[in-house]
C-alpha positions as CSV (number, residue, x, y, z in Angstrom):
1,M,0.0,0.0,0.0
2,A,2.8,2.5,0.9
3,E,4.7,1.6,-2.3
4,Q,1.6,2.3,-4.4
5,M,1.1,5.7,-2.6
6,L,4.7,6.7,-3.3
7,C,4.4,5.7,-7.0
8,T,1.2,7.8,-7.2
9,F,2.9,10.7,-5.6
10,E,5.9,10.4,-7.9
11,R,3.6,10.4,-11.0
12,K,1.7,13.4,-9.7
13,I,5.0,15.4,-9.3
14,L,6.3,14.3,-12.7
15,R,3.0,15.4,-14.3
16,R,3.3,18.8,-12.6
17,I,7.0,19.2,-13.6
18,Y,6.8,18.1,-17.3
19,G,3.2,19.0,-18.0
20,P,1.2,18.4,-21.2
21,I,2.6,18.4,-24.7
22,Q,1.2,19.8,-27.9
23,N,0.6,17.1,-30.6
24,K,-0.7,18.1,-34.0
25,G,-2.1,21.4,-32.7
26,H,-3.9,19.8,-29.7
27,W,-2.7,19.6,-26.1
28,R,-2.7,16.3,-24.3
29,L,-1.4,14.9,-21.1
30,R,1.8,12.8,-21.3
31,W,1.5,9.1,-20.7
32,I,3.4,7.8,-17.7
33,S,5.9,6.0,-20.0
34,E,6.7,9.4,-21.6
35,H,7.3,10.9,-18.1
36,Y,9.8,8.2,-17.3
37,N,11.6,8.5,-20.7
38,V,12.1,12.2,-20.0
39,Y,13.0,11.7,-16.4
40,E,15.5,8.9,-17.2
41,D,16.0,7.9,-13.6
42,L,14.9,5.0,-11.3
43,N,11.5,5.1,-9.9
44,I,11.2,6.3,-6.3
45,I,10.6,2.8,-4.8
46,V,13.9,1.4,-6.3
47,D,15.8,4.5,-5.2
48,I,14.6,4.2,-1.6
49,K,15.5,0.5,-1.5
50,I,19.0,1.2,-2.8
51,R,19.5,4.0,-0.2
52,R,18.3,1.7,2.6
53,L,20.8,-1.0,1.6
54,G,23.5,1.6,1.6
55,W,22.6,2.9,5.0
56,A,22.4,-0.7,6.4
57,G,25.9,-1.4,5.0
58,H,27.1,1.8,6.7
59,S,25.7,0.9,10.1
60,I,27.2,-2.6,9.9
61,R,30.7,-1.1,9.2
62,M,30.5,1.3,12.1
63,E,32.6,0.6,15.2
64,D,30.8,-0.8,18.2
65,G,31.6,2.2,20.4
66,R,29.7,4.6,18.1
67,I,26.0,5.1,18.4
């Protein structure tokens, strides 16, 4: 459920940033695949999971005396 909410939020932000396009004199909303092609980055869920793994690795490498 939380992943679906994050993906929905991400799509909402991408729609706001990139907006509609003009095609043959008519304006239309971009499809989600067009947003991701323009954005050219991982989706937010994959990015969060990669960052969590990085943080877990950092906490494992820390000395025992540090909090």
